[in-house]
N, C-alpha and C positions, 0 to 999 in steps of 0.2 A: 468297176464303175460305181460312182456314188449313187445311192438311191435318190430319186427325185424328192420323195416325201417320206419322212419317218415320223410316226406318231407314237409318243410315249404315253401309254395309258390306254387300255382296251375296254374302258367303261362306256357309258352312254355318250359322253362328249367325244371321246376318241373314235368310237365306232361310227358315230354320225358324221364326223369329219371325213373318214374314209369313204363312207357311202355317198356323201354329198360331193366329194371330188369326182367320183365316177358319174354321178348324175349331171355334173357340170362338164362332162366330156373330157375330163382330165385323162391323158393317155399314159403318163409316166408311171413307173413302178411305185407301189405303196407298201410300206412295212408298218404293221400295227403290233406294238409290243405291250404285253400285259402280264401282270404278276399272278393272276388267277388262272384256273384251268377251265375257263368258260369262254364261249363266244361273247361278244359285246351284248350287254343286256340292260333292261330297265330296272331301276332300283325301287321306285315307289311301291310296287306290289309286294315287296319283301315284308313290309309291315302291314299289308292289307290282305288281298285275295290269295297271294301265294302262301303267306303265313297261315291263313285259315284252311288251306288245302283246296280252295275253289278252282285254282288254275294250276296247270302243270308247268314244269321248268321250261319246256321248249317254247311256251308262250311268252316267256320273258325276253327271249332273244330278239335283237333288232332284225337280224337276217339269219338265214340258214348257213351251214357250212358250205353247202353247194353254191350259194350266192357269192360268198367271198372267194371261193375257188374260181368260179366262172368269170369274176370281175378282176382277177389277178390282184387281189388284196391278200398279202402274205401276213397271216397272224402268227405271232410267236408267243406262245403261252408259257406260264410258269417261269418267267424270266424277268429279272430286275435290272433296270438301268442304273449303273453305279456312278456314272460321271458323264458330263457333256464337255467335250473339247471344242470350244468355239473357234479357236485359231485354225484347227485342222478340219472343222466341220464333221466331227465324228462323235459317236456315243460309245461308251464302254459298257459291256454287259457283265453280269456276275459270273458268266461262264468263260470270261476272259476274251470273248469275241469283241471286235470293233465293227461298227457299221457307219458308213459315211452317209451324209445327207446333203441335199441341195436346199430343202426347206425342212425345218423341224417344227412339229406341233407338240406342245406339252399339254397333256390332258390327264394329269396325275390326280385330279379330284381332291378328296379330303380325307381326313383321318378322324376317327371318333375320339372325343375327349374321354379320358379314363380316370378312374378314382384309384388313388394309391391306398392300399390297405395292408394291415399286418397279417392278414390271412392268405391262404392260397387262392389262386385264380380259379380254381375249380368251382363250378356252380355260380360264377359271375359271368353274365352274358351281355354282349354288345351286339348291335345289329348294323351291319354295313354290307355284307356279302350274301350270296346265295347260301353258302355254307353256314353262315350265322343264322339265317332264317330257317334252314333245315333243323339246326340244333334247337332253336326256339320252338319249332313246330312239335318236336318230340317232347319238350318240357311241358307244353300246353296240353299234350295228350296224356301225360303220365303223372302230373302233379295236381293237387287240389288247392294250392295257395301259392301266389307269387307276390313279391314286392318289387315295384317298379320305382326306380329313382329317376325323376325328371318328368314334368307334366307338360312337355312340348308335344309337337306333332307325333314323334315316334312313340313316346311313352303312352300317349292317349290312344293311338291307333292300336298298339299292342294290347292295351287294357280292354278295348272294345272287342277284340278277337278273343281274348281270354275269358271275358264275361260270357260271350256266346258259347264257350266251351264249359261253362259252369264252374269256373275257378273263382276262388276268393281272391280279390285283387286289392292291394293297398298301394297307393301312389304317394311317394314323398317328394316334396317340391320346396326348394329353398326360397322361392318368391312367395308372394301372398295370393297368387291366383294362377290359373292354368294359362299356358301359351302367352305369358306376360310380355314376352319380347315382340310378339307379332300382331296381336289383336287388341281391341279396346276392352275396357272393363265390362261393357255390355255383352260382348261376344264371349269373353272369358266366363262370365256368370252363367250364360246360357249353357255352355259346354260342361261346366262344373255340375250344374243341376241335372243335366242329361245323364252324365256318368253316375252321379249319386243315385238317380232314380233307377239305374240299371244294377246298382249294388257296389260300385267302386267306393272305397274309403280313402279320403284324402287327408294328408297331414302336411299343412303348409308351414312356411317359415322354418323349414327343417333342413339343415345342412348335415352332412355325414362326418362324424369324427373318425369313425373307423368301422371296418367290417371284419369281424373275427370268426375263426373257425370254432364250432361248438359241436363236436362229434360229426355227424353227417349234416348238421345244420349250419346256417350262417347267423351270426348275431350282428345286427346293424345297430350301432351306437350313435344316437342323434345328438345334436348340439345341446338339447335341453336335458340330456341325461337319460332319456327314455331309450328302451331297448326293444327291438323287434327280432323275433326268431322266425326263420323261414328256410325252406330247402333250396330255393333258387332266387337270385337277385338279377333283375334285368335293368341295365343302366342305359339311359338315353339322355345324356346331358350335353348334347350338341356336338358339333364337329369343327375342325379347323382346317384351313387350306394346306394341302400337301405341297409345300414349296421348298423343301430342303435341297432337292436336286437343283432347282433354279437358283437358289441362293448360293450354293457352292460353286456354280458356274459364273457367278458375278452378275446375274440379271437383276434389274431393279425390282424390288418387292416392297409392298406396303399393304398389309392385310390381303395377301394374295400376290400373284405375279402381275406387275403393272403393265397394262397393254394400252394401246391407243384405240381409236374407233374402228380400226380394221383388225384388231386382235393381235397386233404386232408388239413384241416386247422391245426392250431397249437394244436388242440385237435384231436388225432388220431381216435376218434369215430365220428367226425363231418366232413362233406364235404361241399363244396360250388360250385355252378354251375351258369353259365349265367352272366347277366349284373353285378351282385353284386360281382363277384369273380375276383381276380387278380392273374394270373398264369404265370409261366415261359414259354418262347418259345425258343426252341433250334435253330430255323432258324434265328431269329432276335437277339438272345443272350441278351434278355431283358425280363422284366416282362410286361405283357399286360393285360389291362382290356378292353374287347371288348363288344360293344353294337350291337350284330348281331344275327340273327337266326342261322346262321352257327355255331357260338360259343355255343349257347344254346343247339343245337341238338347234336353236336359232343362231347362237354364236358360232357353232360349228359350221352351219350353212354359210354364214358370212365369211368366215376364214377360208372355207373351201372355194368360194367364188373368187375371193381375192387371189388365192394361189392359182386357180385354174384359168381365170380369164381377166377379170377387172376388179379393181378395188371396190368393195361393197361395205360401207360403214354399218356398224351394228347399233341401231337405236330402237330398242324394243321396250315395250311396257312390261315390266316384270309381272308374272302371275304364278300363283301357287294353288294347290288344292290338298284337301285332306278328307278321307272317308272314315266316319266313326258311326257305328250302328246304321241307322237309316238317314244319317245326316251327311250331306256333302257341303263342305266349306270350300268356297272359291274366293281367292284374294287376288286383286289386281292393284298395282301401284305400290308406293311406299308411304305409309301413314305417319311415320314418327314425327314429322314436323307440322302436323295439321294444327290449325287454330280453331276449328269448329267441326263438329260431326253431327250428322242427322240420321235418325233411324227411320227407315221406311218399312212398314209392315209390322207384324206382331210376333215377338219371340215365342209367346205361348202357343202359337199355331205351327211352330217349327218351320217357319218360312218368313225371312226378313232380310234386310240388308242395312249395313252401316256405311254411309257415304262420308268420306273425310275430305274436308276442304281447307285450303289455305288461300287467304285473300279472295274468297268466293270462287276459286277455281278448284275443281275436283282433282285430288292427287292420289286417292286410293279408294277402294271399296272392298268390304267383306260381305259376302253373300252366303246365306244359309238356305239351301234348297231353292235357290232363286236364280236359275241359269239365265233367264231373260235379263234381269237387272245386271247380272255380271257382264253379259255381252254389251249392253248399252253403256255400262259404267266404263269399260275399257275404251270405248270410242270417245266418251266424254273426257276421260283423262288425256287422251291423245289430242283432242281439240283444244284443250286449255282455255275454254271460254268461260266467262262468268255465269254462274247458275244461281238463281234466287233460292234461298233455303226452303221457302214455303212450297216450291214446286216439287222438291224431292220428297218432303214429308207427306204431301198430298197423294194418297194412293189412288184417288180418282183421276189424277192427271197422268196421261200416257207419256212416260219419259222418252219414248221413241221420237216424239215431236222435237226433242232437243237435238237430235242427231240427223233428222231428215232434212 
Protein backbone atom coordinates (compact mmCIF):
# COMPACT_ATOMS: atom_id res chain seq x y z
CA UNK A 1 0.00 0.00 0.00
CA UNK A 2 1.30 3.43 -0.91
CA UNK A 3 2.23 5.57 2.07
CA UNK A 4 -0.07 8.52 2.44
CA UNK A 5 2.67 11.12 3.01
CA UNK A 6 6.39 10.79 2.34
CA UNK A 7 8.69 13.64 3.31
CA UNK A 8 12.13 13.94 1.72
CA UNK A 9 14.41 15.73 4.15
CA UNK A 10 14.43 15.29 7.92
CA UNK A 11 15.61 18.78 8.85
CA UNK A 12 13.61 21.57 10.44
CA UNK A 13 11.08 21.98 7.61
CA UNK A 14 10.62 18.25 7.06
CA UNK A 15 10.35 17.52 10.77
CA UNK A 16 7.83 20.31 11.33
CA UNK A 17 5.74 19.07 8.39
CA UNK A 18 5.45 15.64 10.02
CA UNK A 19 4.75 17.10 13.49
CA UNK A 20 2.18 19.54 12.08
CA UNK A 21 0.36 16.78 10.20
CA UNK A 22 -0.22 14.95 13.47
CA UNK A 23 -1.27 18.18 15.20
CA UNK A 24 -3.83 18.65 12.42
CA UNK A 25 -5.19 15.16 13.25
CA UNK A 26 -3.88 13.59 10.07
CA UNK A 27 -4.30 9.83 10.54
CA UNK A 28 -2.41 8.35 7.59
CA UNK A 29 1.11 6.89 7.72
CA UNK A 30 4.05 9.29 7.46
CA UNK A 31 7.58 8.46 6.35
CA UNK A 32 10.36 10.99 6.98
CA UNK A 33 13.59 10.31 5.08
CA UNK A 34 16.86 12.01 6.03
CA UNK A 35 20.52 11.72 5.04
CA UNK A 36 21.87 12.46 8.53
CA UNK A 37 21.90 10.19 11.56
CA UNK A 38 19.93 12.60 13.75
CA UNK A 39 16.34 13.29 14.65
CA UNK A 40 14.93 16.47 13.04
CA UNK A 41 16.70 19.42 14.67
CA UNK A 42 17.05 23.20 14.75
CA UNK A 43 20.03 24.64 12.89
CA UNK A 44 20.36 28.24 14.20
CA UNK A 45 22.04 27.18 17.45
CA UNK A 46 24.79 25.40 15.50
CA UNK A 47 26.59 28.72 15.08
CA UNK A 48 25.50 30.09 18.44
CA UNK A 49 24.87 28.38 21.80
CA UNK A 50 25.53 24.80 20.62
CA UNK A 51 28.84 25.84 19.07
CA UNK A 52 29.83 27.58 22.30
CA UNK A 53 28.90 24.49 24.32
CA UNK A 54 26.12 26.23 26.26
CA UNK A 55 23.45 23.72 25.22
CA UNK A 56 23.46 19.97 24.67
CA UNK A 57 22.68 18.14 21.44
CA UNK A 58 19.35 16.84 22.73
CA UNK A 59 18.07 20.41 23.11
CA UNK A 60 18.41 20.89 19.34
CA UNK A 61 15.85 18.18 18.56
CA UNK A 62 12.34 19.25 17.61
CA UNK A 63 10.89 16.20 19.39
CA UNK A 64 12.19 13.08 21.10
CA UNK A 65 12.49 9.65 19.50
CA UNK A 66 9.65 8.55 21.76
CA UNK A 67 7.39 11.27 20.31
CA UNK A 68 7.97 10.13 16.73
CA UNK A 69 7.38 6.49 17.68
CA UNK A 70 4.17 7.24 19.60
CA UNK A 71 2.82 9.33 16.73
CA UNK A 72 3.59 6.71 14.09
CA UNK A 73 6.09 8.90 12.21
CA UNK A 74 8.59 6.55 10.62
CA UNK A 75 12.02 8.20 10.39
CA UNK A 76 14.47 6.62 7.97
CA UNK A 77 17.99 7.95 8.70
CA UNK A 78 21.25 7.74 6.73
CA UNK A 79 19.29 7.36 3.51
CA UNK A 80 19.41 9.34 0.28
CA UNK A 81 16.53 9.67 -2.17
CA UNK A 82 18.02 9.21 -5.63
CA UNK A 83 14.96 9.75 -7.85
CA UNK A 84 11.28 10.66 -7.92
CA UNK A 85 9.10 8.65 -10.29
CA UNK A 86 6.13 10.97 -10.68
CA UNK A 87 4.26 8.68 -13.10
CA UNK A 88 4.17 5.81 -10.62
CA UNK A 89 4.22 8.07 -7.51
CA UNK A 90 7.24 6.36 -6.02
CA UNK A 91 10.66 7.45 -4.82
CA UNK A 92 13.89 5.51 -5.23
CA UNK A 93 16.39 5.21 -2.37
CA UNK A 94 20.15 4.63 -2.50
CA UNK A 95 19.62 1.18 -0.97
CA UNK A 96 17.58 0.20 -4.07
CA UNK A 97 14.29 0.32 -2.13
CA UNK A 98 11.23 2.02 -3.62
CA UNK A 99 8.56 3.77 -1.58
CA UNK A 100 5.15 4.80 -2.85
CA UNK A 101 3.37 7.99 -1.87
CA UNK A 102 -0.02 9.62 -2.08
CA UNK A 103 1.41 13.05 -1.26
CA UNK A 104 5.11 13.89 -1.38
CA UNK A 105 6.78 16.79 0.46
CA UNK A 106 10.24 17.90 -0.62
CA UNK A 107 12.16 19.50 2.24
CA UNK A 108 15.70 19.06 0.97
CA UNK A 109 16.88 22.39 2.36
CA UNK A 110 20.07 23.95 1.08
CA UNK A 111 23.71 23.26 0.31
CA UNK A 112 26.64 25.38 1.47
CA UNK A 113 28.58 27.24 -1.19
CA UNK A 114 32.14 25.93 -1.33
CA UNK A 115 35.47 27.33 -2.46
CA UNK A 116 37.53 25.40 -4.99
CA UNK A 117 41.16 25.26 -3.94
CA UNK A 118 44.37 23.56 -5.02
CA UNK A 119 44.97 22.31 -1.47
CA UNK A 120 43.46 19.43 0.43
CA UNK A 121 40.08 19.78 2.11
CA UNK A 122 41.60 19.09 5.51
CA UNK A 123 41.37 22.06 7.89
CA UNK A 124 38.73 23.71 5.69
CA UNK A 125 35.47 23.87 7.60
CA UNK A 126 31.88 24.64 6.63
CA UNK A 127 28.88 24.79 8.95
CA UNK A 128 25.58 23.15 8.07
CA UNK A 129 25.09 20.09 10.30
CA UNK A 130 25.47 19.00 13.92
CA UNK A 131 28.58 17.11 12.84
CA UNK A 132 30.05 20.29 11.34
CA UNK A 133 29.36 22.23 14.53
CA UNK A 134 31.00 19.56 16.69
CA UNK A 135 34.14 19.73 14.52
CA UNK A 136 34.21 23.51 14.84
CA UNK A 137 33.70 23.29 18.59
CA UNK A 138 36.86 21.20 18.77
CA UNK A 139 38.77 23.69 16.59
CA UNK A 140 37.73 26.60 18.80
CA UNK A 141 38.95 24.68 21.84
CA UNK A 142 42.35 23.69 20.44
CA UNK A 143 43.47 26.59 18.25
CA UNK A 144 44.61 30.13 19.01
CA UNK A 145 43.89 31.65 15.60
CA UNK A 146 41.30 31.15 12.88
CA UNK A 147 40.52 32.83 9.58
CA UNK A 148 36.86 33.12 8.61
CA UNK A 149 35.91 33.69 4.99
CA UNK A 150 32.59 35.53 4.78
CA UNK A 151 31.15 38.29 6.97
CA UNK A 152 27.52 37.20 6.84
CA UNK A 153 25.40 35.83 9.68
CA UNK A 154 27.34 32.56 10.00
CA UNK A 155 30.80 34.09 9.81
CA UNK A 156 30.05 36.79 12.36
CA UNK A 157 28.29 34.44 14.78
CA UNK A 158 31.24 32.05 14.68
CA UNK A 159 33.59 35.00 15.16
CA UNK A 160 31.74 36.10 18.29
CA UNK A 161 31.95 32.59 19.78
CA UNK A 162 35.66 32.34 18.89
CA UNK A 163 36.45 35.71 20.47
CA UNK A 164 34.75 34.62 23.69
CA UNK A 165 37.12 31.64 23.69
CA UNK A 166 40.09 34.01 23.36
CA UNK A 167 41.04 33.14 19.80
CA UNK A 168 42.60 35.58 17.36
CA UNK A 169 40.05 36.05 14.57
CA UNK A 170 40.53 37.42 11.07
CA UNK A 171 37.50 37.79 8.80
CA UNK A 172 37.86 38.11 5.02
CA UNK A 173 34.94 39.56 3.07
CA UNK A 174 34.69 40.24 -0.67
CA UNK A 175 32.19 43.08 -0.19
CA UNK A 176 33.04 46.39 1.48
CA UNK A 177 30.98 45.84 4.64
CA UNK A 178 29.56 43.11 6.88
CA UNK A 179 26.17 41.51 6.17
CA UNK A 180 26.02 43.64 3.01
CA UNK A 181 23.27 41.53 1.47
CA UNK A 182 20.76 41.86 4.29
CA UNK A 183 21.17 45.08 6.29
CA UNK A 184 21.71 48.80 5.77
CA UNK A 185 25.10 50.50 5.97
CA UNK A 186 24.17 51.87 9.40
CA UNK A 187 23.57 48.38 10.81
CA UNK A 188 26.69 47.05 9.05
CA UNK A 189 28.77 49.85 10.55
CA UNK A 190 27.41 49.10 14.02
CA UNK A 191 28.29 45.40 13.84
CA UNK A 192 31.70 46.02 12.31
CA UNK A 193 32.62 48.39 15.15
CA UNK A 194 31.24 45.96 17.73
CA UNK A 195 33.37 43.11 16.39
CA UNK A 196 36.45 45.29 16.09
CA UNK A 197 36.02 46.45 19.68
CA UNK A 198 36.05 42.78 20.70
CA UNK A 199 39.25 42.12 18.75
CA UNK A 200 38.13 40.85 15.32
CA UNK A 201 40.29 41.98 12.38
CA UNK A 202 38.49 42.56 9.08
CA UNK A 203 39.87 42.57 5.57
CA UNK A 204 37.24 43.84 3.11
CA UNK A 205 37.11 43.76 -0.70
CA UNK A 206 39.02 40.49 -0.49
CA UNK A 207 38.21 37.58 -2.73
CA UNK A 208 40.17 34.33 -2.50
CA UNK A 209 42.40 33.28 -5.40
CA UNK A 210 43.44 30.03 -3.75
CA UNK A 211 44.03 28.19 -0.49
CA UNK A 212 47.24 26.17 -0.56
CA UNK A 213 48.74 23.61 1.79
CA UNK A 214 51.86 24.79 3.60
CA UNK A 215 53.01 22.00 5.89
CA UNK A 216 50.33 21.75 8.58
CA UNK A 217 49.19 25.27 7.76
CA UNK A 218 46.93 26.78 5.11
CA UNK A 219 48.08 29.67 2.93
CA UNK A 220 45.21 31.90 1.86
CA UNK A 221 46.11 33.86 -1.26
CA UNK A 222 43.92 36.96 -1.69
CA UNK A 223 43.13 38.86 -4.87
CA UNK A 224 45.45 41.73 -3.88
CA UNK A 225 48.39 39.35 -3.63
CA UNK A 226 48.48 39.28 0.16
CA UNK A 227 48.91 35.94 1.92
CA UNK A 228 47.55 34.76 5.28
CA UNK A 229 48.83 31.69 7.10
CA UNK A 230 46.56 29.86 9.52
CA UNK A 231 45.93 26.41 10.89
CA UNK A 232 42.17 26.42 10.22
CA UNK A 233 39.91 28.15 7.72
CA UNK A 234 36.19 28.45 8.34
CA UNK A 235 34.13 29.25 5.27
CA UNK A 236 30.70 30.86 5.41
CA UNK A 237 29.87 32.22 1.97
CA UNK A 238 26.18 31.47 1.82
CA UNK A 239 23.99 28.61 0.69
CA UNK A 240 22.02 27.57 -2.38
CA UNK A 241 18.76 25.64 -2.61
CA UNK A 242 19.10 21.87 -2.84
CA UNK A 243 16.90 21.33 -5.89
CA UNK A 244 18.73 18.74 -8.00
CA UNK A 245 16.25 15.97 -7.14
CA UNK A 246 13.31 18.21 -8.04
CA UNK A 247 14.95 19.33 -11.29
CA UNK A 248 15.72 15.76 -12.33
CA UNK A 249 12.07 14.82 -11.80
CA UNK A 250 10.90 17.64 -14.07
CA UNK A 251 9.41 19.94 -11.43
CA UNK A 252 9.41 23.67 -12.19
CA UNK A 253 12.35 25.42 -10.50
CA UNK A 254 13.57 29.01 -10.44
CA UNK A 255 15.85 29.95 -7.53
CA UNK A 256 14.27 27.10 -5.63
CA UNK A 257 11.39 24.74 -6.31
CA UNK A 258 8.51 26.87 -7.56
CA UNK A 259 5.38 26.48 -5.44
CA UNK A 260 2.01 28.22 -5.23
CA UNK A 261 0.49 29.84 -2.15
CA UNK A 262 -0.34 26.44 -0.59
CA UNK A 263 3.16 25.05 -1.17
CA UNK A 264 2.16 22.93 -4.15
CA UNK A 265 4.70 22.38 -6.93
CA UNK A 266 3.97 22.02 -10.65
CA UNK A 267 2.86 18.48 -9.74
CA UNK A 268 -0.33 18.70 -7.64
CA UNK A 269 0.70 15.64 -5.60
CA UNK A 270 4.04 17.14 -4.58
CA UNK A 271 4.76 20.00 -2.17
CA UNK A 272 7.98 21.81 -1.22
CA UNK A 273 8.82 23.61 2.03
CA UNK A 274 11.71 25.47 3.61
CA UNK A 275 14.98 26.71 2.10
CA UNK A 276 14.47 24.78 -1.13
CA UNK A 277 11.10 26.37 -2.03
CA UNK A 278 10.26 29.59 -3.82
CA UNK A 279 6.80 30.90 -2.93
CA UNK A 280 4.58 33.91 -3.73
CA UNK A 281 4.15 36.57 -1.04
CA UNK A 282 1.06 38.81 -1.17
CA UNK A 283 2.54 41.53 1.05
CA UNK A 284 5.64 42.10 -1.08
CA UNK A 285 3.93 41.22 -4.38
CA UNK A 286 6.84 39.02 -5.41
CA UNK A 287 8.20 35.51 -5.14
CA UNK A 288 10.52 34.77 -2.23
CA UNK A 289 12.96 32.04 -1.33
CA UNK A 290 13.70 32.37 2.37
CA UNK A 291 16.51 30.90 4.43
CA UNK A 292 14.98 31.10 7.89
CA UNK A 293 13.52 29.00 10.67
CA UNK A 294 10.34 31.07 10.57
CA UNK A 295 9.78 30.10 6.95
CA UNK A 296 10.57 26.43 7.61
CA UNK A 297 8.10 26.26 10.49
CA UNK A 298 5.21 28.34 9.15
CA UNK A 299 5.33 27.02 5.59
CA UNK A 300 5.43 23.47 6.96
CA UNK A 301 2.33 24.22 9.04
CA UNK A 302 0.52 25.59 5.99
CA UNK A 303 1.37 22.57 3.84
CA UNK A 304 0.41 20.16 6.63
CA UNK A 305 -2.98 21.82 7.04
CA UNK A 306 -3.56 21.71 3.28
CA UNK A 307 -2.79 17.99 3.19
CA UNK A 308 -4.67 17.13 6.39
CA UNK A 309 -7.84 19.15 6.08
CA UNK A 310 -8.22 22.37 4.11
CA UNK A 311 -6.15 24.52 1.78
CA UNK A 312 -4.29 27.11 3.86
CA UNK A 313 -2.41 29.80 1.91
CA UNK A 314 0.98 30.76 3.26
CA UNK A 315 1.29 34.55 3.53
CA UNK A 316 3.75 35.33 6.29
CA UNK A 317 6.02 38.28 7.01
CA UNK A 318 9.59 36.98 6.79
CA UNK A 319 11.69 37.42 9.90
CA UNK A 320 15.20 36.48 10.92
CA UNK A 321 17.54 36.88 13.90
CA UNK A 322 21.19 36.70 14.84
CA UNK A 323 22.97 36.61 18.22
CA UNK A 324 26.46 38.13 18.41
CA UNK A 325 28.05 38.89 21.81
CA UNK A 326 25.38 40.73 23.85
CA UNK A 327 23.60 41.88 20.68
CA UNK A 328 20.37 40.42 19.32
CA UNK A 329 19.62 41.46 15.77
CA UNK A 330 16.01 40.90 14.67
CA UNK A 331 14.88 41.55 11.12
CA UNK A 332 11.35 41.56 9.70
CA UNK A 333 10.34 42.10 6.10
CA UNK A 334 12.43 42.58 2.97
CA UNK A 335 14.34 45.86 2.75
CA UNK A 336 16.05 45.72 -0.65
CA UNK A 337 13.51 47.91 -2.51
CA UNK A 338 13.15 50.66 0.11
CA UNK A 339 13.22 54.32 -0.93
CA UNK A 340 13.70 55.79 2.55
CA UNK A 341 14.94 54.63 5.92
CA UNK A 342 14.66 56.08 9.39
CA UNK A 343 16.79 55.35 12.45
CA UNK A 344 15.04 55.25 15.79
CA UNK A 345 17.22 55.22 18.87
CA UNK A 346 20.98 55.55 19.33
CA UNK A 347 23.53 53.04 18.00
CA UNK A 348 26.08 54.10 20.62
CA UNK A 349 23.68 52.79 23.29
CA UNK A 350 23.53 49.41 21.53
CA UNK A 351 19.79 49.71 21.21
CA UNK A 352 18.17 51.10 18.07
CA UNK A 353 16.08 50.21 15.03
CA UNK A 354 16.15 50.98 11.32
CA UNK A 355 12.76 51.32 9.65
CA UNK A 356 12.68 50.81 5.86
CA UNK A 357 9.89 52.45 3.91
CA UNK A 358 8.65 52.39 0.36
CA UNK A 359 6.11 55.04 -0.65
CA UNK A 360 5.68 55.84 3.08
CA UNK A 361 4.70 52.26 3.89
CA UNK A 362 6.89 50.17 6.16
CA UNK A 363 8.39 47.18 4.32
CA UNK A 364 11.12 46.08 6.74
CA UNK A 365 12.75 46.72 10.09
CA UNK A 366 16.13 45.87 11.62
CA UNK A 367 16.26 46.04 15.40
CA UNK A 368 19.23 45.84 17.73
CA UNK A 369 18.31 44.82 21.29
CA UNK A 370 14.85 46.31 20.66
CA UNK A 371 12.25 43.53 20.89
CA UNK A 372 9.38 45.97 21.38
CA UNK A 373 10.12 47.86 18.16
CA UNK A 374 10.51 44.54 16.38
CA UNK A 375 7.05 43.33 17.45
CA UNK A 376 5.41 46.65 16.54
CA UNK A 377 7.31 46.80 13.26
CA UNK A 378 6.03 43.38 12.18
CA UNK A 379 2.45 44.56 12.74
CA UNK A 380 3.05 47.79 10.83
CA UNK A 381 4.48 45.88 7.88
CA UNK A 382 1.38 43.71 7.82
CA UNK A 383 -0.96 46.73 8.04
CA UNK A 384 0.72 48.46 5.06
CA UNK A 385 -0.60 51.86 6.10
CA UNK A 386 1.27 55.11 5.48
CA UNK A 387 3.44 56.27 8.40
CA UNK A 388 4.94 59.79 8.70
CA UNK A 389 8.74 59.67 8.91
CA UNK A 390 8.88 62.07 11.84
CA UNK A 391 6.78 59.78 14.07
CA UNK A 392 9.25 56.94 13.67
CA UNK A 393 12.33 59.00 14.46
CA UNK A 394 10.68 60.66 17.47
CA UNK A 395 11.61 58.42 20.41
CA UNK A 396 9.13 60.28 22.62
CA UNK A 397 6.28 59.02 20.43
CA UNK A 398 4.84 55.64 21.39
CA UNK A 399 4.81 53.57 18.19
CA UNK A 400 2.20 51.28 19.72
CA UNK A 401 -0.36 54.00 19.00
CA UNK A 402 0.06 53.26 15.30
CA UNK A 403 -1.15 49.68 15.70
CA UNK A 404 -3.81 50.15 18.38
